[in-house]
Each structure stands twice: as structure tokens, then as C-alpha cells.
C-alpha positions, 0 to 999 in steps of 0.5 A: 690529325692535322694538314686539312686539304680542302684548299688544296683538293679545290686548287687541284680540282679546278685544274680540270677545266679546260685550259683555254676556258680558264685563262678566258677567266678572271681570278676572283680576288679578294674585295680589299684589292684595289680597283685596277688589280685587274691590270695586273693579271692581264698583264700577267697572260703577256709574260713568259711564267715565273722563276723563283730561286729559294731555300725551299726544297719543292715539297715545301712549295708544292701545295702554293704552287700548284694553288697559284697555278690553278688561280693562274693557269697560264702562269708557269711557275718554276723552283729551284732550290738553292742554297741560301748564299747562292740564291743572292749569288746566282742572282747577282751574277746574273743581273744586268746579263741579260740572261733568264734570272729569278723573278722572286727571291726567297732566302733565309740569307737575312744579311743579304736582305739587310743590305738589299733594303738599305741598297734599294735593290728589291723593288718596293712593291706595296702589296694589298696584303700587307695591312693583314701581316704583322709589323715585323712583316715588312722589315726594309722597303722591297724586303718582305717576310715570307714565312717563321720557320722554327730551328730546332733539335733534330736526333737518331731517337734509334740510337739516343735512349730517352735521357740522352735526348737533348732538349735545348742547347744547355741540355746538349751542351751538358748531355755530350760534356758528360758523354763524350764517347757518344756525342764526340764528332757526332753532332752538327749544325748548320756552319755560320762561316760557310752558310749565311743562312747559318749565320743569321741563326747563331748570330740572333742565337749567340747574341740573346745567349750572351757571354754564356753561350759562346762559353757553351759552344766553345766547350763541345765545338770540337765535337762538332760538324758543320754542315751548310745543308739541313737536308744532309744534316737530317739524312746523317743523323737518320744514318747514324753518322750524327746522333743529334743537331742544333738549330736545323731548320724545321722545313728540312725536318717536318717533312722528313718525319713522314718519309721513309726512315722518319720514325727514327728521327725526333725533333724538340723545340729548345727549351732555353731559346727556340729561334724563328727564322724570319725568311725573307722574301723580294721582287728584283728591281727590274724583273723580267716578269713583274706583273706575274710576280706582284701576283704570286707575291700577294699569293703567297702572303694571303690567308690562302696562300699562307695556309698552302705554305704551311701545308708543306711544311713552312710556317705560316704567321697570318693570325687568321691561318686555321691552325688545323689545316697546318702543322704550326703556326707561327702563335702555336709555336709562341705559346709552346715554348712561351714569347720569352723563349722565342730568338726572333732571327730578323735582319739586323743590320750588325749582320753586315758589319760583323759576319767576318768576326763573327764567322772568325769567332764561331769557326774559333768556337768550333774548334775550341779556342 
């Protein structure tokens, strides 16, 4: 079975050192880091920890936060699990107010990331890890990809027989239209009109599928109840309120499979196009704790950090992450579904320009119009 925990175990074991001795050490960093990198480390000792606003749960962050705090024990990390849009609206409301706010932002609100990249609202920090990342990792100055997380089909395996379980969007549409008694009102997805994560996901899916995709969505739209949270969708599928959901974030379902009741759930990478969410990350300009933020930024992009992210159910995209140490890597998913069936959910500025008309068209489609 996958999930080698050697790195996490080593990191946690290091916490057994006395706090004073640990704080006095200068942690080892890769030899390709700049000679003056120690200045960041020393500067972080005078700061007040790290606050991260993200659309990721505590269990997703757990391994990488443990590893980071083991390496830099004087930096306490607090993660807030917010909706993708709330990550940004909260930070924007706090910006310049003098109140304690985020030192790092992470979300799938790719419309906001496109806006920030164009307007230069994030710190254009040049990580020493950038040379080890693929080109898609740096869509705009100051905007970097944290992970490449699949959007999947989730279903209640206790309520759907083998021949009722969808394998893709077309499969879901065909099954629902053939058996409305089973599926009507019991399908779910992110509501693209109420959720920035859903907006980005559905924008790229329907861009890839074109007019036929819109026709398919409209044909089953009245059967769908939109949600704004992957966790809520998974729980309602578990209880039977829904029988299936499409475009659900993989990082919400993968850990759920191992929890109580998880045996009821099944999932599939859509065989007619698997979206991969390029989850954005950035350090705000004029951040309160810049040294700590940069250290975490570099750590989470490193081989060690990406591996620990993978242990939390997030999908790393560095090609030097051991597939046996994590649930999935980016390349494993591409290999499984085929590159031609990957829909990369990126940061097109059209997400800004077309957001309102797209959201209205999506709402109309759910109403069957």
C-alpha cells in the first residue's frame, strides 16, 4: 500500500529535541539555495508565526505543517479552512486595516489569482525551487501553483449498482436521463454562480466540451442541486441525500475514504475529461511576516514539502516525488487518464472578463433553460 511516512515520522521525531536547542540550530537547506538564505531564517526568528488562509482542510495541511514546524520550531503555523472566494474576500477586507491577516493565500479561486497576477498584488518572490518546477507552476509574477488536484465523480456505492455508477460526464448524463427516478434531485456539483472554485472548474470543463457539454448540462440541470463545499457534497452522498456528484475536489474525497462510512463511497476520474485544478498560492505584498512566509513557500514547493502535501491527500506535481509515498502524483493521473483527457484548470484572464455571463448561463443550464 502507498503512503510511506518516513519523511513525516522523521520530522515529527525531531520535535523531541529541547525547544531551546532546536531554536538555536540553523536548519539544513538544499545546496542549491542562495548563500544568503540564512538571512531569511534568522529574520523569521523575530516574527510572529504564520497565518495561512486556504480552501484546504486541517487534515490536508497536517503532514506538511508538522514537517515545517519540525524544521523551523520557532514558527507556529495556523491554517484557516475557508471557501475559495472567502480566502480572498477576507484578505481583501483586512488588507491595510492593520489587523492580523494572512501571510500566505492558497485557493482554487483562479479568477482571483488571474486578477492578482495582472495587478501585481502578490509579492514576486523568486523561490530557489522554481528551477525544479514545470512551466505551468508560475502563471503570473507572484502567483504559483501549489498542487494539481483532480476533480472527480463521487457516488454512493450502496445505492448505485455497478451498472448505475457513472464513469464520466457523458456517462452520468446518460444514466440520469435513462433513470430519473434514481437521479432526479439527487445529483450535486459545485455551483459555479456561488463558488469561485466551481466557477474555474466548470469554465474549463465547458470550454473543453463546447456546445455539446452545455447541452448535456442543460439536459440534467434540473436534477442537480448545487453546493459550495466539497465536504458537504461528500457527506450528503454518504447519507444518501445525493447518489452522485460531479466535479468534486479530490482532496475532499480521498481522506474521507479512510474515515468512518468511507467504504460507502466510490469515485472515478472522469473518462471523458478529468479536470486538474491548478491550485494557486501567493504571498501578499507588505505581508506582516515575510521571512516566515518565504520559508514556508519554499518548503511546500520542495521535494520534501510536496511529498508531505501528498500524504495529506493533495496531489504533488514535482516529478521527483516518490509515487509510493503519496496517494497520487500529477504524472500518475495523467498516465492513468491519458494526457488528451486532462483538462487543466488554469488562470485564464477570461475567468475575470467572462465570469458574470458564464455564471448566468450556468444558472440557466441548471434550470434546464
